[in-house]
Backbone as a printed PyTorch tensor [residue, N CA C, xyz], in Angstrom:
tensor([[[ 13.2180, -41.4630, -28.7720],
         [ 12.8620, -42.7950, -28.0130],
         [ 13.7690, -42.8260, -26.8410]],

        [[ 13.2540, -43.3040, -25.6630],
         [ 14.1010, -43.4670, -24.4050],
         [ 13.9140, -44.9010, -23.9990]],

        [[ 15.0480, -45.2290, -23.3160],
         [ 15.0270, -46.5820, -22.6440],
         [ 14.0410, -46.6380, -21.4150]],

        [[ 13.6640, -47.7770, -20.9570],
         [ 12.6780, -47.6890, -19.8350],
         [ 13.0900, -48.6820, -18.8650]],

        [[ 12.7090, -48.5030, -17.6070],
         [ 12.7730, -49.4490, -16.3810],
         [ 11.3260, -49.8680, -16.2540]],

        [[ 11.0950, -51.1490, -16.6850],
         [  9.7650, -51.7320, -16.3160],
         [ 10.0560, -52.3320, -14.9820]],

        [[  9.0670, -52.0520, -13.9570],
         [  9.2690, -52.3920, -12.6310],
         [  7.9800, -52.9350, -12.1120]],

        [[  8.2100, -54.0760, -11.4990],
         [  7.0780, -54.6540, -10.8150],
         [  6.5450, -53.9580,  -9.7290]],

        [[  5.3390, -53.9340,  -9.2430],
         [  4.8930, -53.3230,  -8.1960],
         [  5.1630, -53.8850,  -6.8170]],

        [[  4.3920, -55.0130,  -6.4570],
         [  4.3350, -55.4590,  -5.1740],
         [  5.6020, -56.3400,  -4.8570]],

        [[  6.3710, -55.9520,  -3.7570],
         [  7.5960, -56.6010,  -3.4180],
         [  8.6490, -55.9880,  -3.9790]],

        [[  8.4760, -55.0650,  -4.7910],
         [  9.6270, -54.3050,  -5.5720],
         [  9.5490, -52.8270,  -5.1290]],

        [[  8.4800, -52.0910,  -5.5320],
         [  8.3310, -50.7590,  -5.2510],
         [  7.7870, -50.5330,  -3.8600]],

        [[  6.6820, -51.4120,  -3.5790],
         [  5.9270, -51.4050,  -2.2530],
         [  6.0430, -52.6910,  -1.5220]],

        [[  5.7960, -52.6330,  -0.2110],
         [  5.7640, -53.9640,   0.5210],
         [  4.8130, -54.9400,  -0.0450]],

        [[  5.1380, -56.2710,  -0.0490],
         [  4.2060, -57.2220,  -0.5100],
         [  3.1600, -57.3210,   0.5680]],

        [[  1.9470, -57.2470,   0.1040],
         [  0.7140, -57.4150,   0.8360],
         [ -0.2260, -58.4420,   0.0420]],

        [[ -0.5050, -59.4250,   0.6220],
         [ -1.3740, -60.4800,  -0.0780],
         [ -2.4950, -59.8070,  -0.6040]],

        [[ -2.5420, -59.6310,  -1.9750],
         [ -3.7950, -58.9550,  -2.6820],
         [ -4.0140, -57.4460,  -2.1910]],

        [[ -2.9630, -56.6240,  -2.3420],
         [ -3.1780, -55.2330,  -1.8700],
         [ -4.3560, -54.7410,  -2.5830]],

        [[ -5.2940, -54.2470,  -1.6290],
         [ -6.5940, -53.7770,  -2.3010],
         [ -7.0530, -52.4210,  -1.6120]],

        [[ -6.3020, -52.1060,  -0.6010],
         [ -6.6430, -50.7970,   0.0600],
         [ -5.6300, -49.8840,   0.1910]],

        [[ -5.7630, -48.5320,  -0.1110],
         [ -4.7520, -47.5790,  -0.0100],
         [ -4.0710, -47.5530,   1.3890]],

        [[ -4.9580, -47.8450,   2.3610],
         [ -4.4590, -47.7230,   3.6790],
         [ -3.4360, -48.7820,   4.0430]],

        [[ -3.3420, -49.8660,   3.1370],
         [ -2.2980, -50.9070,   3.3950],
         [ -1.0790, -50.7150,   2.5360]],

        [[ -1.0380, -49.6000,   1.7780],
         [  0.0110, -49.3500,   0.7870],
         [  1.2990, -48.8400,   1.6510]],

        [[  2.4170, -49.4850,   1.4250],
         [  3.5720, -49.0120,   2.1520],
         [  4.6640, -49.0720,   1.0590]],

        [[  5.0920, -47.8250,   0.5560],
         [  6.1360, -47.6250,  -0.4600],
         [  7.4330, -47.7450,   0.3930]],

        [[  8.3720, -48.6380,  -0.1230],
         [  9.6220, -48.8780,   0.5670],
         [ 10.3810, -47.4770,   0.8450]],

        [[ 11.0940, -47.2370,   1.7230],
         [ 11.8040, -46.0490,   2.0450],
         [ 12.7570, -45.5520,   0.8970]],

        [[ 13.2450, -46.4990,   0.2580],
         [ 14.3710, -46.3530,  -0.7040],
         [ 13.7820, -46.1160,  -2.2630]],

        [[ 12.4610, -46.3700,  -2.3210],
         [ 11.8250, -46.3500,  -3.5500],
         [ 12.0500, -44.9040,  -4.2060]],

        [[ 11.7050, -43.9890,  -3.6520],
         [ 11.9210, -42.5810,  -4.2540],
         [ 13.3350, -42.3540,  -4.7250]],

        [[ 14.3660, -42.5420,  -3.9090],
         [ 15.5830, -42.3740,  -4.3530],
         [ 16.0900, -43.1320,  -5.5380]],

        [[ 15.5450, -44.5640,  -5.5650],
         [ 15.9020, -45.3130,  -6.6680],
         [ 15.1920, -44.8340,  -7.9140]],

        [[ 13.9180, -44.2660,  -7.9370],
         [ 13.3320, -43.7380,  -9.0850],
         [ 13.8840, -42.4460,  -9.4730]],

        [[ 14.2690, -41.6410,  -8.5340],
         [ 14.9950, -40.4310,  -8.9600],
         [ 16.2660, -40.7140,  -9.7090]],

        [[ 17.0760, -41.6820,  -9.3050],
         [ 18.3760, -41.9990,  -9.9620],
         [ 18.0250, -42.5150, -11.3920]],

        [[ 16.8220, -43.3210, -11.4790],
         [ 16.5330, -43.8110, -12.9220],
         [ 16.2460, -42.6990, -13.7770]],

        [[ 15.4330, -41.6330, -13.2100],
         [ 14.9830, -40.4930, -13.9650],
         [ 16.2590, -39.6610, -14.3810]],

        [[ 17.1500, -39.4010, -13.4930],
         [ 18.2570, -38.8270, -13.7310],
         [ 19.2860, -39.4190, -14.7220]],

        [[ 19.0920, -40.7360, -14.9300],
         [ 19.8030, -41.5310, -15.8740],
         [ 19.0150, -41.5630, -17.1660]],

        [[ 17.9310, -40.8640, -17.3380],
         [ 17.0470, -40.6420, -18.5680],
         [ 16.3410, -41.9090, -18.8640]],

        [[ 15.7310, -42.5380, -17.7690],
         [ 14.9810, -43.7450, -18.0120],
         [ 13.3750, -43.2940, -17.9770]],

        [[ 12.5220, -43.9680, -18.7430],
         [ 11.2730, -43.8030, -18.4140],
         [ 10.9830, -44.8610, -17.4400]],

        [[  9.9930, -44.5770, -16.5590],
         [  9.5470, -45.7210, -15.3640],
         [  8.1610, -46.1580, -15.6670]],

        [[  8.0390, -47.4720, -15.8400],
         [  6.8350, -48.0370, -16.2800],
         [  6.5560, -49.0650, -15.3250]],

        [[  5.4040, -49.0660, -14.5250],
         [  5.0360, -50.2000, -13.6310],
         [  4.1830, -51.2390, -14.3170]],

        [[  4.7380, -52.5260, -14.3860],
         [  3.9850, -53.6500, -14.9330],
         [  3.6500, -54.5590, -13.8260]],

        [[  2.4040, -54.8660, -13.6580],
         [  1.8610, -55.5850, -12.5100],
         [  0.7430, -56.5470, -12.8880]],

        [[  0.9060, -57.7420, -12.3760],
         [ -0.1920, -58.7770, -12.5200],
         [ -1.0350, -58.7010, -11.3070]],

        [[ -2.4130, -58.4750, -11.5610],
         [ -3.3160, -58.1250, -10.4910],
         [ -4.6140, -58.9840, -10.6140]],

        [[ -4.1760, -60.4500, -10.3970],
         [ -5.2880, -61.3900, -10.4100],
         [ -6.3830, -61.1960,  -9.4140]],

        [[ -6.0210, -60.5050,  -8.3670],
         [ -7.1270, -60.2710,  -7.3190],
         [ -8.2750, -59.6730,  -7.9820]],

        [[ -8.2120, -58.9790,  -9.0210],
         [ -9.4480, -58.3570,  -9.7250],
         [-10.1360, -59.4990, -10.4450]],

        [[ -9.4940, -60.4500, -11.1040],
         [-10.0700, -61.5710, -11.7890],
         [-10.6760, -62.5290, -10.6550]],

        [[-10.1310, -62.5460,  -9.5820],
         [-10.6830, -63.5380,  -8.5460],
         [-11.7730, -62.8350,  -7.6950]],

        [[-12.0540, -61.5370,  -8.0300],
         [-13.1330, -60.9810,  -7.4990],
         [-12.8710, -60.5200,  -5.8510]],

        [[-11.5500, -60.2940,  -5.6030],
         [-10.9820, -60.0080,  -4.2330],
         [-11.1900, -58.3290,  -4.1090]],

        [[-10.8460, -57.7220,  -5.2370],
         [-10.9810, -56.2170,  -5.2300],
         [-11.3450, -55.9650,  -6.5190]],

        [[-11.7420, -54.6370,  -6.8330],
         [-12.2090, -54.1110,  -8.0030],
         [-10.9350, -53.4110,  -8.6810]],

        [[-11.1410, -53.1590, -10.0320],
         [-10.2240, -52.2860, -10.7870],
         [-10.1310, -50.9990, -10.1820]],

        [[-11.1680, -50.4180,  -9.7950],
         [-11.1590, -49.0470,  -9.2820],
         [-10.2530, -49.0050,  -7.9390]],

        [[-10.4440, -49.9430,  -7.1290],
         [ -9.5410, -50.0050,  -5.8770],
         [ -8.0670, -50.1150,  -6.3110]],

        [[ -7.7790, -50.9050,  -7.4210],
         [ -6.3670, -50.9340,  -7.8280],
         [ -5.9420, -49.4210,  -8.3770]],

        [[ -6.6970, -48.9320,  -9.1280],
         [ -6.3640, -47.5640,  -9.6610],
         [ -6.1970, -46.5160,  -8.4730]],

        [[ -7.0120, -46.6770,  -7.4070],
         [ -6.7870, -45.8410,  -6.2220],
         [ -5.2720, -46.0630,  -5.7330]],

        [[ -4.7860, -47.3150,  -5.6120],
         [ -3.5620, -47.4430,  -5.0290],
         [ -2.4470, -46.9060,  -6.0530]],

        [[ -2.7600, -46.9790,  -7.3540],
         [ -1.8920, -46.4390,  -8.2700],
         [ -1.8580, -44.9630,  -8.2540]],

        [[ -3.0570, -44.3370,  -8.0410],
         [ -3.0410, -42.9030,  -7.8140],
         [ -2.2970, -42.3910,  -6.5500]],

        [[ -2.4270, -43.2010,  -5.4970],
         [ -1.8310, -42.9160,  -4.1680],
         [ -0.2340, -42.9400,  -4.3920]],

        [[  0.0970, -43.9540,  -5.1320],
         [  1.7790, -44.1420,  -5.4170],
         [  2.1580, -42.9970,  -6.3120]],

        [[  1.2900, -42.5140,  -7.2800],
         [  1.7670, -41.4290,  -8.0180],
         [  1.9060, -40.1080,  -7.3690]],

        [[  1.1380, -39.9820,  -6.3410],
         [  1.1960, -38.8360,  -5.4390],
         [  2.3950, -38.8960,  -4.5570]],

        [[  2.5010, -39.9700,  -3.8870],
         [  3.5560, -40.2410,  -2.9210],
         [  4.9270, -40.1400,  -3.7300]],

        [[  5.0300, -40.5760,  -4.8940],
         [  6.3000, -40.4950,  -5.5850],
         [  6.4110, -39.4120,  -6.4840]],

        [[  5.5690, -38.3770,  -6.3890],
         [  5.6440, -36.9720,  -7.0170],
         [  5.9610, -37.2070,  -8.5690]],

        [[  5.0020, -38.0300,  -9.2490],
         [  5.1020, -38.0620, -10.6200],
         [  6.3070, -38.7430, -11.3050]],

        [[  7.1020, -39.5590, -10.4650],
         [  8.2240, -40.2170, -10.9640],
         [  7.8350, -41.3990, -11.9030]],

        [[  6.6030, -41.8450, -11.7640],
         [  6.1380, -42.9960, -12.6460],
         [  5.5150, -42.5190, -13.8370]],

        [[  5.9020, -42.9410, -15.0030],
         [  5.4310, -42.5260, -16.2450],
         [  4.0890, -43.2460, -16.5230]],

        [[  3.9110, -44.4230, -16.1550],
         [  2.7500, -45.1740, -16.6210],
         [  2.6020, -46.4310, -15.7080]],

        [[  1.3710, -46.7900, -15.4750],
         [  1.0110, -48.1130, -14.8350],
         [  0.2780, -49.0370, -15.8690]],

        [[  0.7230, -50.1750, -15.9370],
         [  0.0880, -51.3050, -16.7250],
         [ -0.3000, -52.5320, -15.9760]],

        [[ -1.4030, -52.9840, -16.0760],
         [ -1.7890, -54.1070, -15.3160],
         [ -2.4870, -55.3050, -16.0030]],

        [[ -2.4400, -56.3760, -15.4590],
         [ -3.1000, -57.5940, -15.9020],
         [ -4.0540, -58.0470, -15.0520]],

        [[ -5.4080, -57.9290, -15.2550],
         [ -6.4780, -58.3900, -14.2130],
         [ -6.8610, -59.7650, -14.2970]],

        [[ -6.2370, -60.5680, -15.1780],
         [ -6.6730, -61.9040, -15.4720],
         [ -6.0450, -62.9520, -14.5180]],

        [[ -6.7650, -63.9650, -14.3590],
         [ -6.2510, -65.2820, -13.6540],
         [ -4.9730, -65.8740, -14.2110]],

        [[ -4.2710, -66.5230, -13.4500],
         [ -2.9940, -67.1520, -14.1100],
         [ -3.3090, -68.0880, -15.2730]],

        [[ -4.3640, -68.8560, -15.1930],
         [ -4.6710, -69.7510, -16.2480],
         [ -5.5810, -69.1590, -17.2380]],

        [[ -5.6530, -67.8910, -17.4380],
         [ -6.6660, -67.2560, -18.4600],
         [ -6.1090, -67.3690, -19.8940]],

        [[ -4.7950, -67.5000, -19.9780],
         [ -4.2950, -67.6340, -21.3890],
         [ -4.1960, -66.1700, -22.0880]],

        [[ -4.2510, -65.1430, -21.3240],
         [ -4.1180, -63.8640, -21.8440],
         [ -2.6940, -63.6200, -22.3770]],

        [[ -2.5000, -62.6380, -23.1210],
         [ -1.1730, -62.0630, -23.5270],
         [ -0.5840, -60.9430, -22.6670]],

        [[ -1.4720, -60.3980, -21.7160],
         [ -0.8890, -59.3230, -20.8410],
         [ -0.2880, -59.8990, -19.6590]],

        [[ -0.5640, -61.0040, -19.1210],
         [ -0.0100, -61.5390, -17.8400],
         [  1.3780, -61.8740, -17.8590]],

        [[  2.3240, -61.2940, -16.9850],
         [  3.6000, -61.6580, -17.0280],
         [  3.8490, -63.0770, -16.8700]],

        [[  4.6650, -63.8150, -17.5820],
         [  5.7370, -63.4840, -18.3220],
         [  5.4220, -63.0920, -19.8500]],

        [[  4.1700, -62.8910, -20.1650],
         [  3.7490, -62.6030, -21.5560],
         [  4.2000, -61.1330, -21.7390]],

        [[  4.0320, -60.8400, -23.1160],
         [  4.6220, -59.5150, -23.4580],
         [  3.4610, -58.2460, -23.6750]],

        [[  2.3950, -58.6310, -23.3390],
         [  1.3050, -57.6550, -23.5510],
         [  1.4900, -56.3640, -22.9730]],

        [[  1.9010, -56.2880, -21.7040],
         [  2.1590, -54.9170, -20.9700],
         [  3.3390, -54.3460, -21.5970]],

        [[  4.3650, -55.0340, -21.7590],
         [  5.5760, -54.4320, -22.2810],
         [  5.2390, -53.8560, -23.7500]],

        [[  4.7270, -54.6750, -24.5330],
         [  4.3810, -54.1450, -25.9350],
         [  3.4760, -52.9470, -25.9210]],

        [[  2.3590, -52.9470, -25.0140],
         [  1.5350, -51.8250, -24.9060],
         [  2.4120, -50.5250, -24.4070]],

        [[  3.2080, -50.6770, -23.3740],
         [  4.0610, -49.4630, -23.0340],
         [  4.8650, -48.9240, -24.1420]],

        [[  5.4750, -49.9760, -24.9980],
         [  6.3400, -49.3950, -26.0990],
         [  5.5400, -48.8010, -27.1040]],

        [[  4.4120, -49.1500, -27.3540],
         [  3.5490, -48.5370, -28.3920],
         [  3.1860, -47.0060, -27.7470]],

        [[  2.6910, -47.0200, -26.6120],
         [  2.3030, -45.7860, -25.9760],
         [  3.2840, -44.8480, -25.6260]],

        [[  4.5880, -45.1490, -25.3360],
         [  5.5090, -44.2580, -24.8590],
         [  6.9480, -44.2930, -25.9090]],

        [[  6.8140, -44.9420, -26.8790],
         [  7.9710, -44.8020, -27.7820],
         [  9.3300, -45.3250, -27.1630]],

        [[  9.2020, -46.4310, -26.4390],
         [ 10.3080, -47.0210, -25.7290],
         [ 11.4110, -47.6750, -26.5240]],

        [[ 12.6880, -47.3940, -26.3450],
         [ 13.8100, -47.9900, -26.9840],
         [ 14.1330, -49.2400, -26.0490]],

        [[ 13.9660, -50.3400, -26.5930],
         [ 14.2450, -51.6050, -25.9100],
         [ 15.6100, -51.7110, -25.5410]],

        [[ 16.5690, -51.2710, -26.4350],
         [ 17.9850, -51.4350, -26.1510],
         [ 18.3040, -50.4840, -24.9910]],

        [[ 18.8910, -51.0720, -23.9370],
         [ 19.2520, -50.3180, -22.6700],
         [ 18.2480, -50.2910, -21.6290]],

        [[ 16.9100, -51.0190, -22.0990],
         [ 15.8330, -50.9310, -21.1580],
         [ 16.0720, -52.2830, -20.1820]],

        [[ 15.3350, -52.2040, -19.0270],
         [ 15.4870, -53.2670, -18.0330],
         [ 14.1390, -53.6120, -17.5100]],

        [[ 14.0660, -54.8580, -16.9260],
         [ 12.8980, -55.4850, -16.1850],
         [ 13.3840, -55.6830, -14.8230]],

        [[ 12.6430, -55.0370, -13.8550],
         [ 13.0920, -55.2970, -12.3790],
         [ 11.8840, -55.8740, -11.5730]],

        [[ 12.1990, -56.8310, -10.8420],
         [ 11.1870, -57.4670, -10.0300],
         [ 11.6820, -58.3010,  -9.0280]],

        [[ 10.6750, -58.9410,  -8.2170],
         [ 10.9820, -59.8490,  -7.2060],
         [ 10.5610, -61.3470,  -7.3830]],

        [[  9.9260, -61.6770,  -8.6670],
         [  9.4100, -63.0540,  -8.8220],
         [ 10.0890, -63.4680, -10.2760]],

        [[ 10.1660, -64.7460, -10.1340],
         [ 10.4660, -65.4890, -11.4730],
         [  9.8250, -64.9950, -12.6690]],

        [[  8.4800, -64.7540, -12.5070],
         [  7.7600, -64.2190, -13.6210],
         [  8.2500, -62.8390, -14.2970]],

        [[  8.7760, -61.9860, -13.4360],
         [  9.3140, -60.7340, -13.7260],
         [ 10.5590, -60.9150, -14.5320]],

        [[ 11.5800, -61.8250, -14.1000],
         [ 12.6870, -62.1360, -14.6440],
         [ 12.4690, -62.8390, -16.0100]],

        [[ 11.4510, -63.7790, -16.1240],
         [ 11.2360, -64.3500, -17.4850],
         [ 10.6630, -63.3050, -18.3540]],

        [[  9.8440, -62.3160, -17.9680],
         [  9.3560, -61.2560, -18.7760],
         [ 10.4490, -60.4660, -19.5290]],

        [[ 11.4280, -60.1690, -18.5810],
         [ 12.6490, -59.4700, -19.2970],
         [ 13.4970, -60.3840, -20.1760]],

        [[ 13.5710, -61.6890, -19.8810],
         [ 14.1810, -62.5450, -20.8620],
         [ 13.3890, -62.5840, -22.2310]],

        [[ 12.1050, -62.5860, -22.0420],
         [ 11.1550, -62.6750, -23.2310],
         [ 11.2520, -61.4670, -23.9840]],

        [[ 11.4570, -60.2610, -23.4020],
         [ 11.6400, -59.0020, -24.0730],
         [ 13.0210, -58.7470, -24.6380]],

        [[ 13.9570, -59.6230, -24.1020],
         [ 15.2960, -59.3950, -24.7810],
         [ 16.0490, -58.1800, -24.0390]],

        [[ 15.6300, -57.9170, -22.8110],
         [ 16.1870, -56.6960, -22.1610],
         [ 16.8660, -57.1340, -20.9800]],

        [[ 17.5340, -56.1300, -20.3560],
         [ 18.2920, -56.4560, -19.0290],
         [ 17.3830, -56.9960, -17.9630]],

        [[ 17.8180, -57.7530, -17.1190],
         [ 17.0420, -58.2390, -15.9570],
         [ 17.6370, -58.0290, -14.6870]],

        [[ 16.9650, -57.7940, -13.6200],
         [ 17.3700, -57.4320, -12.3150],
         [ 16.2880, -57.9420, -11.3310]],

        [[ 16.6750, -58.7860, -10.3910],
         [ 15.8560, -59.2900,  -9.4110],
         [ 16.3100, -58.6030,  -8.0500]],

        [[ 15.2450, -58.1680,  -7.3490],
         [ 15.3770, -57.5900,  -6.0410],
         [ 15.1230, -58.7650,  -4.9420]],

        [[ 15.7730, -58.7090,  -3.7160],
         [ 15.5710, -59.8550,  -2.8320],
         [ 14.6250, -59.3400,  -1.7200]],

        [[ 13.7740, -58.3730,  -2.0580],
         [ 12.5610, -58.0550,  -1.2240],
         [ 11.3190, -58.7440,  -1.7580]],

        [[ 10.2340, -58.7200,  -1.0540],
         [  9.1080, -59.4560,  -1.6610],
         [  9.3160, -61.0510,  -1.6030]],

        [[  9.1570, -61.5890,  -2.8090],
         [  9.4870, -62.9190,  -2.9760],
         [ 10.9100, -63.2110,  -3.5090]],

        [[ 11.7770, -62.2230,  -3.7220],
         [ 12.9520, -62.4470,  -4.2790],
         [ 13.9370, -63.3940,  -3.6950]],

        [[ 13.9720, -63.5490,  -2.3710],
         [ 14.8060, -64.5790,  -1.8000],
         [ 14.4330, -65.9170,  -2.1380]],

        [[ 13.1970, -66.2380,  -2.2100],
         [ 12.8220, -67.5680,  -2.4390],
         [ 12.7140, -67.9410,  -3.9220]],

        [[ 12.4360, -66.7960,  -4.9090],
         [ 12.2820, -67.0940,  -6.1660],
         [ 13.7440, -67.0690,  -6.9460]],

        [[ 14.6840, -66.4080,  -6.2910],
         [ 15.9830, -66.4900,  -6.9530],
         [ 16.6070, -67.8700,  -7.2440]],

        [[ 16.1640, -68.8340,  -6.3720],
         [ 16.7620, -70.1610,  -6.5110],
         [ 15.9680, -71.0010,  -7.3740]],

        [[ 14.8620, -70.4750,  -7.9810],
         [ 14.0280, -71.0430,  -8.9910],
         [ 14.3660, -70.8370, -10.4250]],

        [[ 15.2620, -69.9320, -10.6120],
         [ 15.6760, -69.4970, -11.9720],
         [ 16.5590, -70.5320, -12.6920]],

        [[ 16.1840, -70.7950, -13.9460],
         [ 17.0470, -71.7180, -14.8590],
         [ 18.2250, -71.0070, -15.3050]],

        [[ 18.0400, -69.5390, -15.4370],
         [ 19.0530, -68.6280, -15.9330],
         [ 19.0940, -67.5580, -15.0670]],

        [[ 20.3580, -67.1900, -14.7530],
         [ 20.3910, -66.0010, -13.7010],
         [ 20.1830, -64.6570, -14.4830]],

        [[ 19.5770, -63.7060, -13.5920],
         [ 19.2310, -62.3500, -14.0800],
         [ 20.6940, -61.6250, -14.3340]],

        [[ 20.5830, -60.5750, -14.8650],
         [ 21.9060, -59.8690, -15.0570],
         [ 22.3790, -59.3330, -13.7570]],

        [[ 21.3880, -58.8310, -12.8870],
         [ 21.7030, -58.2020, -11.5910],
         [ 20.8500, -58.9080, -10.5310]],

        [[ 21.3470, -59.2480,  -9.3830],
         [ 20.5820, -59.5520,  -8.2290],
         [ 21.0940, -58.6570,  -7.1080]],

        [[ 20.0080, -57.9960,  -6.4730],
         [ 20.4900, -56.8970,  -5.4020],
         [ 19.4840, -57.1980,  -4.1660]],

        [[ 19.9570, -56.6130,  -3.0950],
         [ 19.1640, -56.7330,  -1.8160],
         [ 17.7460, -56.0870,  -2.0240]],

        [[ 17.7850, -54.8800,  -2.7170],
         [ 16.5140, -54.0430,  -2.9050],
         [ 16.5470, -53.3110,  -4.2070]],

        [[ 15.4640, -52.5060,  -4.4060],
         [ 15.5450, -51.5980,  -5.5790],
         [ 16.5260, -50.7190,  -5.8290]],

        [[ 16.8980, -50.0270,  -4.6240],
         [ 18.0120, -48.9200,  -4.7870],
         [ 19.3990, -49.7180,  -5.1270]],

        [[ 19.6950, -50.9440,  -4.5890],
         [ 20.9080, -51.4850,  -4.9080],
         [ 21.0070, -51.8910,  -6.4080]],

        [[ 19.8810, -52.3150,  -6.8620],
         [ 19.6730, -52.7990,  -8.1810],
         [ 19.9560, -51.6200,  -9.2650]],

        [[ 19.2660, -50.3890,  -8.7700],
         [ 19.3010, -49.3210,  -9.7420],
         [ 20.6500, -48.8360,  -9.6520]],

        [[ 21.3140, -48.7490,  -8.6690],
         [ 22.7780, -48.2610,  -8.6180],
         [ 23.5020, -49.1010,  -9.4370]],

        [[ 23.4700, -50.3710,  -9.4770],
         [ 24.2380, -51.2750, -10.4660],
         [ 23.8230, -50.9770, -11.7150]],

        [[ 22.5710, -50.7300, -12.0500],
         [ 22.1090, -50.4990, -13.4890],
         [ 22.7790, -49.1690, -14.0920]],

        [[ 22.7920, -48.1630, -13.2210],
         [ 23.2550, -46.9350, -13.7550],
         [ 24.7170, -46.6470, -13.5280]],

        [[ 25.4910, -47.7690, -12.9270],
         [ 26.9500, -47.7880, -12.6220],
         [ 27.3870, -46.9130, -11.5590]],

        [[ 26.5140, -46.7420, -10.6960],
         [ 26.9670, -46.1300,  -9.2660],
         [ 27.5590, -47.0470,  -8.3320]],

        [[ 28.3830, -46.7440,  -7.4040],
         [ 28.7590, -47.7360,  -6.3550],
         [ 27.6110, -47.8770,  -5.3590]],

        [[ 27.5930, -49.1110,  -4.7900],
         [ 26.5950, -49.4630,  -3.9570],
         [ 26.7250, -48.6140,  -2.7000]],

        [[ 25.6310, -48.2660,  -1.8630],
         [ 25.6800, -47.6580,  -0.7310],
         [ 26.4710, -48.3670,   0.3380]],

        [[ 26.9960, -47.4900,   1.3110],
         [ 27.8030, -48.2160,   2.3040],
         [ 26.7590, -48.4880,   3.4840]],

        [[ 27.0250, -49.5400,   4.0210],
         [ 26.0940, -49.9220,   5.2860],
         [ 26.5220, -48.9950,   6.4790]],

        [[ 25.5980, -48.6170,   7.2530],
         [ 25.8390, -47.7630,   8.4100],
         [ 26.2420, -48.7000,   9.5970]]])
């Protein structure tokens, strides 16, 4: 069994685009590859967990979302072990939508994940609450919605960083990069 980094997609791995539905609009942050390579070198499984209510709203199809995930997997050269998504509306009452545990539980079943030492990384309050619900480490990036959502937390995440690379460097115990 291996620990995992459960990572939100929009605003954390890729630029936030309101209802990202086209591969042409996909912009992976410049530092995402390095952050994922550091996690992989530290023996983490990398699992993307993403709420995709645009499917439930009829804004885009599940096939369009899968095309985005396929493009991410190609651009990031197989660094992502799995993608899990919730297509439901926020008020659907499903188990899979963050901060619910459905995606985390499915990933644990499918990939034999050790929760001790695992982390939830994201840019929204829902991401951090998911980590709290799972009893794992929590890290908030200040990209995407991170700057505005950080002030909404009742309880602070374990780490707050400017971006995914800074958060990952903190998780694995490396010094933060020097600003140029």
